[in-house]
Residue, then its C-alpha position, 0 to 999 in steps of 0.5 A: m220259763e219258771i217264775g216262782d211256782a208258775h210255769l210259763t209256756y207259749g200257751n200261757i203267753v198267747v192267752f195273756a197277749v190276747g187279753v192285752f189285745l182285748l184291753a187295748g181295744v177296750y181303751s179304743f172303744i172307750k175313746q171312740g165312745i162305744k161304752f157297750g162294746a167297751l164293756i163286752l170287750l172288757v169281760l172277754a179280757g177278764l176271761a182271757f186273763a182268767g184262763g191264763v191264770m187257771w192254765l198256769 
C-alpha cells in the first residue's frame, strides 16, 4: 500500500500497532497513578513510532 511516497508494509503496520498499544498502556498507567511506569512506556512508544517512521 502506498501513501504518497511512503510504502506501508506489514512490518510498518506492526511497529505502529506496537506504538499504539504502548500508548494505551501509558494511559492505563496514568489512570492507576503509576507515573514512572507511564514515563517508561511513553519513551518506548516514542521509540516504536520513530522506528516505524524510519523504516518507511
